[in-house]
N, C-alpha and C positions, 0 to 999 in steps of 0.2 A: 629441554627438548623443543622443538619448535612442532606448531597443530598442522594439520592436513586443513586444507580449506574445500568445500563441495558447493559452488556454485550452480542453482536450481534455476533453469528457467521456464516458465509455463506460459505458451504458444498455444494459436490457433486461426488456422489459414491466413498467414502474415511471414510466407516465407520472405521476402526483400527485407522485412524490418527485423528479422531475426537474423539477417545476415549481415543486417551492418550491427547491430547489437554484437553478435558472433566478433565481428572484424573489433570493435572497441576493446571488447574482453581479453581477445588476444596480444593486445599494446599493454597488456596491466604490467607494471616493474616487478610486480607479484603474481605469478600467472595462478591458477587455481591449479590445486593437484586433481580436480575432477568436473566434469562439468554436465547436470543433469539435464535432457528437454525430454519433456513430459507436454506431449503435442497431442490435440484436442480436435486437428485438422478432418477435414471430410477427404481430402487427397492424401495418398501418399509423396507427395513431393518434396517435404522436409526430409523426410526419412531417405528418400532418394539422393537426398543433396548431399547429405551430413555421410552415405561413401561413398561418395564422388570425392572427398576434401580428405587432405593428411594435417591433422592438425599436431600440437606440441603437446596436446592435456588430454588427460582419459574421457573419452566423451560415449554416457550410455545414454541411448533413445528408448521413452517408454511412450506410446499410445494409451491415452485413458479418453474414458468418457467425459465431455466438457464439463463443464464449472469449477471456477476459482480456487475455494478450496480443496475441492477434492480434488484438483491436481497437484496442492502445494501438498497436501498429504501425503500421496502418491510419491513425490520430489524426493521428502524426507525417507519415507520406507526406503527408495531406492538410491539412497548415498550412503557416505563411508565417511566423510570426514569430519573433523572434531570440530568444526565450524561450519556452517550451514548459510550463505549467502543466499538472497535472492532478488532475480531483476525481472522486470519487465521486459517484455519482448523488443521493445522501439524505444532503447537506451543508449546514450553517446557515457562512458564512464570518465574521469579523470585516471589518468595512469598510474595516481599511485594510491587508487582507492580502498583495493586489497590489502595493502600494504599498512595501511592508517589505520584500517577496521582490524587487521591482525593486531598491531600494535598493542591499540587497545585490550582487545582480549588477554594481551600475554603479561599484563601489566596484575593479574589476575588477582583483581580488587575481590570483595567479599562479596557474594551475591549476586555479582555481576552475571544474565543470562542472556542479555541483548544488547546491540549495539545498533543504533540509525544513524541515517547520513543526510547530506544536504542536498536537497533540488534546489540547482542553480538558477531554473529559468522560471521564475515564481510568474511570470501570466504567458508562456507559453511562447508561441510563434507571436503575440499580439503586437502590432504594431503601436509605440506608444505617444498615438496623436492626442492632441489638445481635447478633442472628443471624448476618447478612450480617458483619457485622465479627470474629464469631469463625473463620466458615469460610473466611475469606479469610484471616486470618491463618493458621492451619496450611496451607491451602494454598501461601500466600503460600514459607511455610517449607519447604514439601517440594520446590515448585518451585525456590526460592533454593539447598538441598544440591544436586539433580539439574542447576542450571545451564541451567532451564527459564524463570526467568521473564523477562518482556519488558521490564521497564523495569531501565534502567541507564546508561552513560555514553555509548550509541549507536555501541558499536564491538561486533563480533565475537567473540563465545567461542572458546573454542578448541576446542570441537566443533562450530563453524559454525554456532551458533543465535546469532540475532540477539538484540541487545537497543535500545531506543530511547528516548530522552532526554526522553518530554513531560512528565515532572513536572519537570526543569530550567526554569530561566527567565535563566541565564544563556547566552549565545551560546555556538558553540562548533563545532571541527571535528568531526564521527561519519564511519562508516564506513555506517549503515546508515539509509536511506532506510524511511519505510513509506506504503503505498502512495498512501491517497488524501489525501499532501500534499505531493507532492514536485515540483521544479520544474527545467529542465535547460537550458542553452545549446544553442542547436539543434545548433552543430557536435559534440556529441557522441552526437549518430545517427549521424555519418560512422562511426564505429568501433564501436557498439554499439547492440543491439537486444535489446527486450523477447525471452526466450526462447518461443516458441512450442509448444516440444518439452515445456515444462513439465505433466507429469500433470493431467488435470482441469482445470477451469474456472480454474484459474489461481494456486491458493492459495500465498502464498510469492513469489510474481514479484517483489516487490519486495527482498527479499534477494536475491535473483538480479540484477536490474539495479543494485541497489547494489555489489555485487560486481564483476560487469560496469564498470561506472564504475571503481572500483578500479582493475581490471588495466590498465584503458585507459589511467592515469596522471593521471586527472582526482579535485579533491577535491570532499569534499563540507562543506558548513558548515549547523549547525540555528541558525534564525533564530524563539525563540520567539513574540517579536512578532507574528508573522505566526500565526494559531489558528485552527482552528475547531472546531463541532460536529458531531460523526458520530451520526447518526439509527440508523443501525443498521437498514433497513426490511427488515421481515419477509419482503416477498416473494423470493423465489430464494434464501433462504439455506438451506443443507446442516443437515441432523438432523446428530445426535451423532455417529451411529454412519458416515455419510460423512464427516462432516469428520475423525475421529480416522484413518478407513484414510486419506483425504488428506493428512493432514499426514502420519504415518510413511512413503508413497511421495514425497511429495514433497521430503520434509527429506533422505533417503535418495539420491534424485534430485542435489538440488542440493552435497549432501556429495560423490558420486561425484565431481560435475565440477569442483570448486573446491578441494576441502579433503583429498580422500583422498592425492595426492602429498604431503602432509606424514605421516608415518608416525604422529609423536607425536600428534597429533591424533584415532587412530583410538580407544585409551583413551574420551575424551571425549566421543567418538557415541556407544558401545555405551553409557557410563552415561548418557548424554541419554535413549536409547531405554528403559531401564532404568524413569529415572526417569517417563517417558511413561507407562507403562505403571500404574505406582502411582498418581500423581494423576485416573487416570482410575476407579481403581476404585470411587470415588462413584458410577458411570453405568455399566451394565450395557451399554448402547447402545455408547457412548465405548469401554466395555473391549472388547466385541466386535471393533469397528470397528477398534483399534488392534492387533489380534492378525490380524484379516484384512491390515492391509496387513503387518504383519510377515513373515507367510505368504509376500505378495507380493515382497516384498523381500529372503529369504533363499531363496527354491527358484529365482530368477534361477542 
């Protein structure tokens, strides 16, 4: 018996981006059985848009208070599928994405609770100029030195920092799901949920749910044949100051929640914090944000 698939898209004030993502979703060779839209927009334009279109799949619209982790939990409660797939509202899916994810779950491997997919555009729309390549080489070296490099085996570092295997083309078991490319068995949410206590809008919510899935005894699998492009809408993006501040605060929150009990991790945690300051010396706003974040963390 085949599984049913619910797709959940959380959005806020991004009608144009959402429409493009929806068009991409409708090109799937394996259409979802249900789309759940959790919208925290300030105006009803998206709800009104959905009323005007005829779609080949069932659609449930839910208006919610803002907050990514809150909206994700609302989406889970409002969905009905055996498999639950989350996408950002500014993505373009490979047409085989859902079919590949469903095929992994259909193998019924013992303990498999979540499947992650591959991000195709690792550097966004950044043109690969000589200057960009040189700057990237410097920053990658620094980030590697301090254990901050995002791309790796898909495992958590000793510091609690996540790594993502998007550059790898071979399937494997991993620890870390990436926010807009994650799918779950419904049963997982009987034991875990997205952490609504995560500070700010929810930066690193994917780190948090990944560790919760692990701690609940489930395995996570990486399927690179399921892939998408993240277009990174300019709407509702944090500036350098706010992002750096939130990175420090949220990283500390998650470290204290999940890893502080392992004493041997503490030096790696402090080394990563130092590294985050070093790699942000190129931006006055980011550096200021990092210091404000550190002040908040260490004044408690």
